[in-house]
DSSP file (Angstrom, degrees, kcal/mol; ACC not computed):
  #  RESIDUE AA STRUCTURE BP1 BP2  ACC     N-H-->O    O-->H-N    N-H-->O    O-->H-N    TCO  KAPPA ALPHA  PHI   PSI    X-CA   Y-CA   Z-CA
    1    1 A M              0   0    0      0, 0.0   128,-0.0     0, 0.0   125,-0.0   0.000 360.0 360.0 360.0 -20.1    6.2   -1.4   -4.4
    2    2 A K        +     0   0    0      1,-0.2   128,-0.0   127,-0.1   124,-0.0   0.890 360.0  25.4 -66.8 -37.6    9.7   -2.8   -5.1
    3    3 A Y  S    S+     0   0    0      2,-0.0    -1,-0.2    72,-0.0     2,-0.1   0.658  94.4 111.0-101.9 -19.6    9.9   -0.8   -8.4
    4    4 A A        +     0   0    0     23,-0.0     2,-0.3   110,-0.0    23,-0.0  -0.321  39.9 175.0 -65.8 135.5    7.5    2.1   -7.8
    5    5 A V        -     0   0    0     -2,-0.1     2,-0.4    22,-0.0    19,-0.1  -0.949  27.2-121.4-134.1 157.0    9.1    5.6   -7.4
    6    6 A R        -     0   0    0     -2,-0.3     2,-0.4    17,-0.3    20,-0.1  -0.805  20.7-157.0 -99.5 141.1    7.6    9.0   -7.0
    7    7 A M        -     0   0    0     -2,-0.4     5,-0.1     5,-0.0    13,-0.0  -0.955  19.9-121.6-116.1 135.4    8.4   11.7   -9.5
    8    8 A R    >   -     0   0    0     -2,-0.4     3,-2.1     1,-0.1     4,-0.0  -0.495  25.7-120.5 -69.6 144.2    8.1   15.4   -8.7
    9    9 A P  G >  S+     0   0    0      0, 0.0     3,-1.5     0, 0.0    -1,-0.1   0.838 113.9  57.8 -56.5 -33.5    5.7   17.2  -11.0
   10   10 A D  G 3  S+     0   0    0      1,-0.3    -2,-0.0     3,-0.0    -3,-0.0   0.590 106.4  50.5 -75.3  -7.5    8.4   19.5  -12.2
   11   11 A H  G <  S+     0   0    0     -3,-2.1     2,-2.1     2,-0.1    -1,-0.3   0.118  73.3 134.3-109.4  18.7   10.4   16.5  -13.2
   12   12 A A    <   +     0   0    0     -3,-1.5     2,-0.2    -5,-0.1     3,-0.0  -0.487  34.8 121.0 -73.2  85.7    7.5   15.0  -15.2
   13   13 A Q  S    S-     0   0    0     -2,-2.1     2,-0.1     1,-0.1    -2,-0.1  -0.746  74.9 -55.3-131.7-179.1    9.5   14.1  -18.3
   14   14 A E        -     0   0    0     -2,-0.2     5,-0.1     1,-0.1     2,-0.1  -0.416  65.3-109.4 -63.8 134.3   10.1   10.8  -20.1
   15   15 A M        -     0   0    0     -2,-0.1    -1,-0.1    91,-0.1    -3,-0.0  -0.404  40.8-179.0 -67.6 137.0   11.6    8.3  -17.8
   16   16 A S     >  -     0   0    0     -2,-0.1     4,-2.7     1,-0.1     5,-0.2  -0.875  42.4-105.8-128.3 163.7   15.3    7.5  -18.3
   17   17 A P  H  > S+     0   0    0      0, 0.0     4,-2.4     0, 0.0     5,-0.2   0.892 121.5  50.4 -56.4 -39.5   17.6    5.0  -16.5
   18   18 A E  H  > S+     0   0    0      2,-0.2     4,-2.2     1,-0.2     5,-0.2   0.921 111.4  46.4 -66.4 -44.2   19.3    8.0  -14.8
   19   19 A I  H  > S+     0   0    0      2,-0.2     4,-2.5     1,-0.2     5,-0.2   0.912 113.3  49.8 -65.4 -42.4   16.1    9.6  -13.6
   20   20 A Y  H  X S+     0   0    0     -4,-2.7     4,-2.7     2,-0.2     5,-0.2   0.934 109.9  50.4 -62.0 -45.3   14.8    6.2  -12.4
   21   21 A R  H  X S+     0   0    0     -4,-2.4     4,-2.4    -5,-0.2     5,-0.2   0.920 111.8  48.0 -59.2 -44.7   18.0    5.5  -10.5
   22   22 A F  H  X S+     0   0    0     -4,-2.2     4,-2.1     1,-0.2    -1,-0.2   0.932 113.2  47.4 -61.4 -46.0   17.9    8.9   -8.8
   23   23 A A  H  X S+     0   0    0     -4,-2.5     4,-2.2     1,-0.2   -17,-0.3   0.870 111.5  51.3 -65.0 -37.1   14.2    8.5   -7.9
   24   24 A Y  H  X S+     0   0    0     -4,-2.7     4,-2.5     2,-0.2    -1,-0.2   0.921 110.5  47.6 -66.0 -44.7   14.9    5.0   -6.5
   25   25 A L  H  X S+     0   0    0     -4,-2.4     4,-2.5     1,-0.2    -2,-0.2   0.863 111.3  51.9 -65.2 -34.7   17.8    6.3   -4.3
   26   26 A E  H  X S+     0   0    0     -4,-2.1     4,-2.5     2,-0.2    -1,-0.2   0.896 108.6  50.9 -66.5 -40.1   15.5    9.1   -3.1
   27   27 A K  H  X S+     0   0    0     -4,-2.2     4,-2.4     2,-0.2    -2,-0.2   0.933 111.0  48.3 -60.6 -46.2   12.9    6.5   -2.2
   28   28 A L  H  X S+     0   0    0     -4,-2.5     4,-2.2     1,-0.2    -2,-0.2   0.919 111.3  50.1 -61.4 -44.6   15.4    4.5   -0.3
   29   29 A R  H  X S+     0   0    0     -4,-2.5     4,-2.6     1,-0.2    -1,-0.2   0.914 110.8  49.5 -60.4 -43.5   16.7    7.7    1.5
   30   30 A N  H  X S+     0   0    0     -4,-2.5     4,-2.1     2,-0.2    -1,-0.2   0.898 109.7  51.1 -63.7 -40.7   13.1    8.6    2.4
   31   31 A L  H  X S+     0   0    0     -4,-2.4     4,-0.5     1,-0.2    92,-0.4   0.901 112.5  46.6 -63.3 -40.2   12.4    5.1    3.8
   32   32 A I  H >< S+     0   0    0     -4,-2.2     3,-1.0     1,-0.2    -2,-0.2   0.919 111.0  53.1 -66.1 -43.2   15.5    5.3    5.9
   33   33 A E  H 3< S+     0   0    0     -4,-2.6    -2,-0.2     1,-0.2    -1,-0.2   0.864 110.5  45.5 -61.9 -38.5   14.7    8.7    7.1
   34   34 A K  H 3< S+     0   0    0     -4,-2.1     2,-1.1    -5,-0.2    -1,-0.2   0.488  83.1 107.2 -89.1  -0.6   11.2    7.8    8.3
   35   35 A E    <<  +     0   0    0     -3,-1.0     5,-0.2    -4,-0.5    87,-0.0  -0.661  33.1 140.6 -77.5 101.5   12.3    4.6   10.0
   36   36 A I        +     0   0    0     -2,-1.1    -1,-0.2     3,-0.1    -2,-0.0   0.555  55.1  62.3-118.7 -14.0   12.0    5.6   13.7
   37   37 A W  S    S+     0   0    0     -3,-0.2    -2,-0.1     1,-0.2    -3,-0.0   0.859 105.0  37.2 -87.4 -36.4   10.6    2.6   15.4
   38   38 A V  S    S-     0   0    0      2,-0.0    -1,-0.2     3,-0.0     5,-0.1  -0.963  93.2-107.8-118.6 131.2   13.3    0.0   14.9
   39   39 A P    >>  -     0   0    0      0, 0.0     4,-1.8     0, 0.0     3,-0.8  -0.288  27.7-125.3 -56.5 137.2   17.0    1.0   15.0
   40   40 A L  H 3> S+     0   0    0      1,-0.3     4,-2.8     2,-0.2     5,-0.3   0.856 108.0  57.9 -56.1 -40.4   18.5    0.9   11.5
   41   41 A P  H 3> S+     0   0    0      0, 0.0     4,-2.0     0, 0.0    -1,-0.3   0.886 107.4  49.7 -58.5 -35.0   21.3   -1.5   12.4
   42   42 A V  H <> S+     0   0    0     -3,-0.8     4,-1.9     2,-0.2    -2,-0.2   0.925 111.5  48.1 -67.1 -44.8   18.7   -4.0   13.6
   43   43 A V  H  X S+     0   0    0     -4,-1.8     4,-1.4     1,-0.2     5,-0.2   0.945 114.5  45.2 -61.0 -49.0   16.7   -3.7   10.3
   44   44 A L  H  X>S+     0   0    0     -4,-2.8     4,-2.6     1,-0.2     6,-0.8   0.843 111.3  53.1 -66.6 -33.1   19.8   -4.1    8.1
   45   45 A D  H  X5S+     0   0    0     -4,-2.0     4,-0.9    -5,-0.3    -1,-0.2   0.856 105.0  56.6 -69.0 -34.1   21.0   -7.0   10.2
   46   46 A R  H  <5S+     0   0    0     -4,-1.9    -2,-0.2     1,-0.2    -1,-0.2   0.893 121.4  24.8 -62.2 -40.9   17.7   -8.8    9.7
   47   47 A F  H  <5S+     0   0    0     -4,-1.4    -2,-0.2    -5,-0.1    -1,-0.2   0.783 141.3  10.4 -98.7 -30.4   17.8   -8.7    6.0
   48   48 A F  H  <5S-     0   0    0     -4,-2.6    -3,-0.2    -5,-0.2    -2,-0.1   0.426  84.9-119.3-132.5  -0.9   21.5   -8.5    5.0
   49   49 A T  S  <<S+     0   0    0     -4,-0.9    -4,-0.3    -5,-0.6     3,-0.1   0.955  79.5 121.9  50.3  51.4   23.6   -9.1    8.1
   50   50 A A    >   +     0   0    0     -6,-0.8     3,-1.7    -9,-0.2     4,-0.2  -0.321  15.6 146.4-139.0  52.9   25.0   -5.6    7.4
   51   51 A P  G >   +     0   0    0      0, 0.0     3,-1.8     0, 0.0    -7,-0.1   0.771  67.0  73.4 -64.2 -22.2   24.4   -3.5   10.5
   52   52 A H  G 3  S+     0   0    0      1,-0.3     3,-0.4     2,-0.1    -2,-0.0   0.695  84.3  67.1 -64.2 -18.3   27.6   -1.6    9.8
   53   53 A L  G <  S+     0   0    0     -3,-1.7     2,-0.3     1,-0.2    -1,-0.3   0.603  80.2  82.9 -76.8 -10.0   25.9    0.2    6.9
   54   54 A A    <   +     0   0    0     -3,-1.8     2,-0.4    -4,-0.2    -1,-0.2  -0.065  65.6 106.8 -89.8  35.5   23.6    2.1    9.3
   55   55 A S        +     0   0    0     -3,-0.4     2,-0.2    -2,-0.3    -3,-0.0  -0.930  63.3  24.0-116.3 141.7   26.0    4.9   10.2
   56   56 A G  S    S-     0   0    0     -2,-0.4    -3,-0.0     4,-0.1     0, 0.0  -0.604 100.4 -37.2 107.7-171.0   25.7    8.4    9.0
   57   57 A N     >  -     0   0    0     -2,-0.2     4,-2.5     1,-0.1     3,-0.3  -0.353  69.2 -92.8 -82.9 170.1   22.7   10.4    7.7
   58   58 A P  H  > S+     0   0    0      0, 0.0     4,-2.5     0, 0.0     5,-0.2   0.846 126.5  52.1 -55.0 -36.5   19.9    8.9    5.6
   59   59 A Q  H  > S+     0   0    0      2,-0.2     4,-2.3     1,-0.2     5,-0.2   0.925 111.2  46.5 -65.3 -44.0   21.7    9.9    2.4
   60   60 A Q  H  > S+     0   0    0     -3,-0.3     4,-2.2     2,-0.2    -1,-0.2   0.881 112.9  49.7 -65.9 -38.5   25.0    8.3    3.4
   61   61 A I  H  X S+     0   0    0     -4,-2.5     4,-2.7     2,-0.2    -2,-0.2   0.930 110.7  49.5 -66.0 -44.8   23.2    5.1    4.6
   62   62 A A  H  X S+     0   0    0     -4,-2.5     4,-2.4    -5,-0.2    -2,-0.2   0.916 112.2  48.5 -60.1 -43.4   21.3    4.9    1.2
   63   63 A E  H  X S+     0   0    0     -4,-2.3     4,-2.4     2,-0.2    -1,-0.2   0.888 111.3  49.8 -65.0 -38.9   24.6    5.3   -0.7
   64   64 A A  H  X S+     0   0    0     -4,-2.2     4,-2.4     2,-0.2     5,-0.2   0.909 111.3  48.6 -65.6 -41.9   26.3    2.7    1.4
   65   65 A M  H  X S+     0   0    0     -4,-2.7     4,-2.3     1,-0.2     7,-0.3   0.916 111.4  50.9 -63.0 -41.8   23.5    0.2    0.9
   66   66 A W  H  < S+     0   0    0     -4,-2.4    -2,-0.2    -5,-0.2    -1,-0.2   0.917 113.9  44.6 -60.6 -44.7   23.6    1.0   -2.9
   67   67 A R  H  < S+     0   0    0     -4,-2.4    -2,-0.2     1,-0.2    -1,-0.2   0.901 124.5  30.0 -66.6 -42.3   27.4    0.4   -3.0
   68   68 A E  H  < S+     0   0    0     -4,-2.4     2,-0.6    -5,-0.1    -2,-0.2   0.612 106.6  67.8-101.9 -13.8   27.5   -2.8   -0.9
   69   69 A L    >X  -     0   0    0     -4,-2.3     4,-1.3    -5,-0.2     3,-1.1  -0.884  49.8-170.9-118.4 107.0   24.2   -4.6   -1.4
   70   70 A S  H 3> S+     0   0    0     -2,-0.6     4,-2.1     1,-0.3    -1,-0.2   0.816  88.4  64.8 -61.9 -29.1   23.5   -6.1   -4.8
   71   71 A E  H 34 S+     0   0    0      1,-0.2    -1,-0.3     2,-0.2    -5,-0.1   0.834 101.8  49.3 -63.2 -31.1   19.9   -6.8   -3.7
   72   72 A V  H <4 S+     0   0    0     -3,-1.1     4,-0.4    -7,-0.3    -1,-0.2   0.854 114.4  44.3 -75.2 -35.7   19.3   -3.1   -3.4
   73   73 A R  H  X S+     0   0    0     -4,-1.3     4,-2.3    -8,-0.2     3,-0.4   0.759  95.0  79.9 -79.1 -25.8   20.7   -2.4   -6.9
   74   74 A E  H  X S+     0   0    0     -4,-2.1     4,-2.4     1,-0.2     5,-0.2   0.876  88.7  51.4 -57.2 -46.5   18.9   -5.3   -8.6
   75   75 A P  H  > S+     0   0    0      0, 0.0     4,-2.3     0, 0.0    -1,-0.2   0.902 112.4  48.3 -58.6 -37.4   15.5   -3.6   -9.1
   76   76 A V  H  > S+     0   0    0     -4,-0.4     4,-3.0    -3,-0.4     5,-0.2   0.914 108.8  53.3 -67.6 -42.3   17.2   -0.6  -10.6
   77   77 A R  H  X S+     0   0    0     -4,-2.3     4,-2.2     1,-0.2    -1,-0.2   0.918 110.9  47.4 -57.8 -43.4   19.2   -2.8  -12.9
   78   78 A R  H  X S+     0   0    0     -4,-2.4     4,-2.5     2,-0.2    -2,-0.2   0.928 113.7  45.6 -65.4 -45.6   16.1   -4.5  -14.2
   79   79 A V  H  X S+     0   0    0     -4,-2.3     4,-2.9     2,-0.2     5,-0.2   0.906 112.0  52.2 -66.4 -40.2   14.1   -1.3  -14.7
   80   80 A E  H  X S+     0   0    0     -4,-3.0     4,-1.9     2,-0.2    -1,-0.2   0.925 110.8  47.9 -60.1 -43.7   17.1    0.3  -16.5
   81   81 A E  H  X S+     0   0    0     -4,-2.2     4,-3.0    -5,-0.2     5,-0.4   0.913 112.5  49.0 -62.9 -42.0   17.3   -2.7  -18.8
   82   82 A W  H  X S+     0   0    0     -4,-2.5     4,-2.7     1,-0.2    -2,-0.2   0.895 109.7  51.7 -64.4 -40.6   13.6   -2.5  -19.4
   83   83 A L  H  < S+     0   0    0     -4,-2.9    -1,-0.2     1,-0.2    -2,-0.2   0.858 116.1  41.4 -64.6 -34.5   13.8    1.2  -20.2
   84   84 A I  H  < S+     0   0    0     -4,-1.9    -2,-0.2    -5,-0.2    -1,-0.2   0.919 130.0  24.4 -78.6 -45.5   16.6    0.6  -22.7
   85   85 A T  H  < S-     0   0    0     -4,-3.0    -3,-0.2    -5,-0.2    -2,-0.2   0.763  86.0-139.3 -94.4 -27.5   15.2   -2.5  -24.4
   86   86 A G     <  +     0   0    0     -4,-2.7    -4,-0.1    -5,-0.4    -3,-0.1   0.544  56.9 137.3  77.0   6.2   11.5   -2.2  -23.8
   87   87 A E    >   -     0   0    0     -6,-0.3     3,-1.4     1,-0.1    -1,-0.2  -0.778  44.9-161.8 -91.6 114.3   11.4   -6.0  -23.1
   88   88 A P  G >  S+     0   0    0      0, 0.0     3,-2.2     0, 0.0     7,-0.1   0.577  77.1  91.4 -68.7  -6.2    9.3   -7.0  -20.1
   89   89 A S  G >   +     0   0    0      1,-0.3     3,-2.0     2,-0.2     4,-0.2   0.699  67.4  75.7 -63.2 -16.7   11.2  -10.3  -20.1
   90   90 A V  G <  S+     0   0    0     -3,-1.4    -1,-0.3     1,-0.3     3,-0.2   0.723  99.0  45.7 -65.5 -17.7   13.7   -8.7  -17.6
   91   91 A F  G X> S+     0   0    0     -3,-2.2     4,-2.3     1,-0.1     3,-0.8   0.169  79.0 121.6-103.7  15.4   10.9   -9.2  -15.1
   92   92 A A  H <>  +     0   0    0     -3,-2.0     4,-1.2     1,-0.3    -1,-0.1   0.836  69.5  53.3 -52.3 -43.4   10.2  -12.8  -16.2
   93   93 A E  H 34 S+     0   0    0     -4,-0.2    -1,-0.3     1,-0.2     3,-0.2   0.900 116.3  39.0 -61.0 -40.3   10.9  -14.4  -12.8
   94   94 A E  H <4 S+     0   0    0     -3,-0.8    -1,-0.2     1,-0.2    -2,-0.2   0.778 116.3  50.6 -81.1 -27.3    8.4  -12.1  -11.1
   95   95 A L  H >< S+     0   0    0     -4,-2.3     3,-3.2    -7,-0.1    -1,-0.2   0.552  74.7 133.1 -88.3  -7.5    5.8  -12.1  -13.8
   96   96 A E  T 3< S-     0   0    0     -4,-1.2     3,-0.1     1,-0.3    -3,-0.0  -0.207  85.6  -1.9 -51.0 118.2    5.7  -15.9  -14.2
   97   97 A G  T 3  S+     0   0    0      1,-0.2     2,-0.4     0, 0.0    -1,-0.3   0.540 114.0 104.5  78.8   7.5    2.0  -16.8  -14.2
   98   98 A K    <   -     0   0    0     -3,-3.2     2,-0.9     2,-0.0    -1,-0.2  -0.925  63.9-141.9-122.3 147.1    0.8  -13.2  -13.8
   99   99 A D        +     0   0    0     -2,-0.4     3,-0.2     1,-0.1    -3,-0.1  -0.806  44.9 142.4-104.6  89.9   -0.7  -10.7  -16.2
  100  100 A L    >>  +     0   0    0     -2,-0.9     4,-1.6     1,-0.1     3,-0.8   0.033  19.5 126.8-114.8  25.1    0.8   -7.5  -15.1
  101  101 A S  H 3> S+     0   0    0      1,-0.3     4,-0.5     2,-0.2     3,-0.1   0.858  77.6  48.9 -55.7 -37.0    1.3   -5.9  -18.5
  102  102 A G  H 34 S+     0   0    0      1,-0.2     4,-0.4    -3,-0.2     3,-0.3   0.817 107.1  57.0 -69.7 -29.7   -0.5   -2.8  -17.4
  103  103 A E  H <4 S+     0   0    0     -3,-0.8     3,-0.3     1,-0.2    -2,-0.2   0.816 114.0  35.9 -72.7 -30.3    1.5   -2.6  -14.2
  104  104 A I  H  < S+     0   0    0     -4,-1.6    -1,-0.2     1,-0.2    -2,-0.2   0.375  89.7  93.5-104.9   5.9    4.9   -2.5  -16.0
  105  105 A S  S  < S-     0   0    0     -4,-0.5    -1,-0.2    -3,-0.3    -2,-0.1   0.790  80.9-140.5 -68.1 -25.1    3.9   -0.4  -19.0
  106  106 A G  S    S+     0   0    0     -4,-0.4   -91,-0.1    -3,-0.3    -1,-0.1   0.523  79.8  95.9  78.7   3.3    4.9    2.8  -17.3
  107  107 A E        +     0   0    0     -5,-0.3     2,-0.1     2,-0.1    -4,-0.1   0.455  49.0 109.2-108.3  -2.4    1.9    4.5  -18.8
  108  108 A H  S    S-     0   0    0     -6,-0.3     3,-0.1     1,-0.1     2,-0.1  -0.480  71.8-111.8 -77.5 148.6   -0.6    4.2  -15.9
  109  109 A E        -     0   0    0     -2,-0.1     2,-0.4     1,-0.1    -1,-0.1  -0.364  36.5 -93.0 -74.8 155.2   -1.5    7.4  -14.2
  110  110 A E        -     0   0    0     -2,-0.1     2,-0.3     4,-0.1    -1,-0.1  -0.548  48.3-158.1 -66.2 126.5   -0.6    8.0  -10.6
  111  111 A R     >  -     0   0    0     -2,-0.4     4,-2.5     1,-0.1     5,-0.2  -0.819  25.0-122.1-109.4 150.4   -3.5    6.9   -8.5
  112  112 A E  H  > S+     0   0    0     -2,-0.3     4,-2.6     1,-0.2     5,-0.2   0.868 113.0  53.6 -57.9 -37.9   -4.3    8.0   -5.0
  113  113 A D  H  > S+     0   0    0      2,-0.2     4,-2.3     1,-0.2    -1,-0.2   0.885 109.4  47.7 -67.5 -36.7   -4.2    4.4   -3.8
  114  114 A L  H  > S+     0   0    0     -3,-0.2     4,-2.3     2,-0.2    -2,-0.2   0.925 113.3  47.7 -67.7 -44.3   -0.7    3.8   -5.2
  115  115 A L  H  X S+     0   0    0     -4,-2.5     4,-2.2     2,-0.2    -2,-0.2   0.898 112.3  49.9 -62.5 -40.5    0.6    7.1   -3.7
  116  116 A K  H  X S+     0   0    0     -4,-2.6     4,-2.0    -5,-0.2    -1,-0.2   0.921 110.2  50.1 -64.2 -43.7   -1.0    6.2   -0.4
  117  117 A E  H  X S+     0   0    0     -4,-2.3     4,-0.9     1,-0.2    -2,-0.2   0.891 110.4  50.1 -62.9 -39.8    0.7    2.7   -0.5
  118  118 A L  H  < S+     0   0    0     -4,-2.3     3,-0.5     1,-0.2    -1,-0.2   0.899 110.5  50.1 -64.2 -40.4    4.0    4.3   -1.3
  119  119 A E  H  < S+     0   0    0     -4,-2.2    -2,-0.2     1,-0.2    -1,-0.2   0.858 112.9  46.5 -65.5 -35.1    3.7    6.7    1.6
  120  120 A E  H  < S+     0   0    0     -4,-2.0    -1,-0.2    -5,-0.1    -2,-0.2   0.579  85.1 115.6 -85.0 -10.4    2.8    3.9    4.0
  121  121 A L     <  -     0   0    0     -4,-0.9     2,-0.2    -3,-0.5    -3,-0.0  -0.381  54.5-151.0 -62.9 131.0    5.6    1.6    2.8
  122  122 A S     >  -     0   0    0     -2,-0.1     4,-2.4     1,-0.1     5,-0.2  -0.629  24.6-113.9 -99.1 162.6    8.1    1.0    5.6
  123  123 A L  H  > S+     0   0    0    -92,-0.4     4,-2.8    -2,-0.2     5,-0.2   0.914 118.3  51.7 -59.8 -43.2   11.8    0.3    5.2
  124  124 A E  H  > S+     0   0    0      1,-0.2     4,-2.0     2,-0.2    -1,-0.2   0.920 109.8  48.4 -61.5 -44.0   11.3   -3.2    6.5
  125  125 A D  H  > S+     0   0    0      2,-0.2     4,-1.1     1,-0.2    -1,-0.2   0.914 113.0  48.7 -61.8 -42.0    8.5   -3.9    4.1
  126  126 A F  H >X S+     0   0    0     -4,-2.4     4,-0.9     1,-0.2     3,-0.7   0.933 111.1  48.4 -64.1 -47.1   10.6   -2.7    1.2
  127  127 A L  H 3< S+     0   0    0     -4,-2.8     3,-0.4     1,-0.3    -1,-0.2   0.838 105.8  58.7 -64.9 -31.3   13.6   -4.7    2.1
  128  128 A A  H 3< S+     0   0    0     -4,-2.0    -1,-0.3     1,-0.2    -2,-0.2   0.814 101.5  56.3 -65.7 -29.3   11.4   -7.8    2.5
  129  129 A L  H <<        0   0    0     -4,-1.1    -1,-0.2    -3,-0.7    -2,-0.2   0.775 360.0 360.0 -71.6 -26.3   10.4   -7.3   -1.2
  130  130 A L     <        0   0    0     -4,-0.9    -1,-0.2    -3,-0.4    -2,-0.2   0.496 360.0 360.0 -71.3 360.0   14.0   -7.4   -2.3
């Protein structure tokens, strides 16, 4: 769930670093937008001691988080590197002792369970993965 992004059917083309970055920021914006139960400053303070980033609309908050929090940018950096080099070793720390070759191949079809899990993902759950 840390790396998964949704692609619109009309953008179903070969994944590039730029397209992935855009989809990831859109995912972050959507997570911020649907966070209604816990105030955003509280959520950001829990994970980053950065409640000041929670001002503005969801797009502005996502952009502020992108600018100021390396933890938010790191998954994108890894995927961009993987898209350029094709080397799964960029995920070595996370893959240690696991056989996830099918999970990072980028070739598996969108499954209903994956889409459902992405829809149910909360901002807090996502930030905890970072």
